[in-house]
N, C-alpha and C positions, 0 to 999 in steps of 0.2 A: 504494500500500500504506500509506504514512504517513497519508494522509487517511482511508482506511477504518479503519485501526487506531485513529486518534484519535477517530473518530466512535463506534466501539464502546466505547472506554475512557471517553468522556464521556457516553455514553447518548444520542447523537444518533440519532433513529429514522427520519429522512427523508433521502433522498439524491437529488440531481439531478446526473447526469453530462452534461457537454457533450462529446459525441463529435464526429464529423465525417462528411461524405459521402465523405471519402477512404477510409473502411473498405472501400468496394467496389472500389477500384483500377480494374479494368476490368469494369464491371457487365455482366451477361448481357443485360439489356434496359434501355431508356430509355423512359419513366421507370422508375425502379427501386423495387420494393416493399421495405418494411422487412424482409421475410423472405428476401431474396436472400442467397445464401451470401457470406461474407466470406473473402477470401483475401489472402495475401501471395505474389505470383507469383515473387519472387526475393529471398530474405533478404540476399543480397550486394549488392543494388542500393539505394543510399541513397534513391532516389526513393520507395521504399515504406516507409521507416522511420516517417514520421509516421502514415500509415494503420495500420501494424502496431502502433504504440504505442496507438492508439485502440482497436484490436481487443482488445488485452490489457486495457485499462482497462474495456471493456465486459464482458469475461469476468469480471473481478474484481468489478465492481459487481453483476452479476446473481447471482453465487454468494454474495457477502457479503449481498446483498439478500434472498436466500431464507432466510438464517439470522438475520441481525442487525438488519434494518431492517423497519419497518412499510410503508414506501412508497419504492420505488426507481424512478426514471424515467431514461430515456436519450433525449436529443435529438440529432439529427444535423443541424446547421446546414449550409446550402448557400450558399456564397459571399456572406456578409454584407458589406455595404458601407455606408459613411457617414463622418461627420466623425471625425477623429483615428484613422483605421484603420492608420496607419503606411504605409510604402512597400514592403512585401513582397508586395503584391497587384497584380493586373493594372490595376485602375482608376487607383490613384494612380501606378503606373508609366507608364501612358499619358498622364496629365496632365503629369507631369514631362517625358516625352519630347516631348510636344506643345510645351511651353514651349521646350525646347532646340532643336527643329526650327524653331520660329517665329523664334527669335533668329538662326539660321543662314540661314533663308529668309524674310525679312520680308515678301515680296510673292509673290503667285501661289499656285499649288498646291504644297503641301509633299509631299516624298517622306517617307513615314512608315514606318519599318522595324518589322516584327513578326517574331516567331518563328513557325515553322510556316506553314501555308497560309492561315490566316485563316478557314478553314471550321470549325475546332474550336469547339465550343459550350460555354457555361456557362449556368447558371440562377442569377441574382442576386436577392438579397432585401435591401431597405433595412433598416437597423438598427431603425427604429421599428416596422416591420411584424414583424421578427423578435421584438422584445420583446413585442409584443401576442400573437403566436403562442406564445411561450415561457410567458407567464403563463397562457394557455389550457391548455397542456399541464400546467403545474403544478397548476392548479385542477381539471382534469377528467381527467387522464391516469390510466390503470389501473396498478396496481402491477406492476412489472417490464415496463412498456410501453416500446416503442422508437418514437420519433416523428421523422419528417423535418420540418424547418422550412425551407421554401423556396418557390419559385413554379414554376408549370408553363411559364412562358415561357422558352424557350431563346434566347440571343443568341449569334451567331457572334462570334469575336474580331475579325474584319474589320468587322462591323457596329458593335461596341463602339468600335473605333478611329474610325470615322466619326462616331459619336455624340459622342465626346470632342472631335473636331475641330469639329463643328458648335457645341458648347457654347462653344468658344473662338473662334468666328467665322471659322473657316478651312476650306478645302477640302484634302483630302489624296489622295494616290495611295499605295496600299499597296505596299510594297516588301518582299519576303521577304528576311529576313536569312540569310546563310550564314555559315560559319565557326564560331567558338567559341560564339556566342549562339544557334545553331540549336536548335530545340526538341528536347529529349531524345527518343530513340527510344521510350522507355517512357511519354512524356507521354500523359495521358488525352485522347482526341479529343473526348469529350463528357462532361458532368457531369450526373449524375442529378438529377431534380426532386424 
């Protein structure tokens, strides 16, 4: 609201909102079309707060866009990765875990713990590719348009773990974690493209 109100007050006429693929929560189909319904399955579950916040942001951007902006665009990035992305995402978490496991098991096949079954999938896009796509959307996107920015290639979490291990020059054996770090029951098994 503050950003939208400031744009209106200062005469800014173009708006680009970075939303998220998390707006789908549990999409009806994979790959997911931009017109698929957006839902918050359980407002009491913190798992859905991020996606719910993005849905609210999209609603505000579209409705402000109809009245106050010449050009409003919404992009929904899908699992962007690259340098300096922080440690809150699966790829850097796996790199850190690989380092820790390698220190504990310096030789042979490493037991590599993961949450879930390893069959859950995600569609990743490298930051440089994302930026190129974002610039394309900004230059050619239609007013009030919603655009996914991602790839069509799905990678299972188990396959991702093996890719990280291979990049580190090691072989791993996937071990499902149990107890407190087990995947939340509401975790999304697949991420839309």
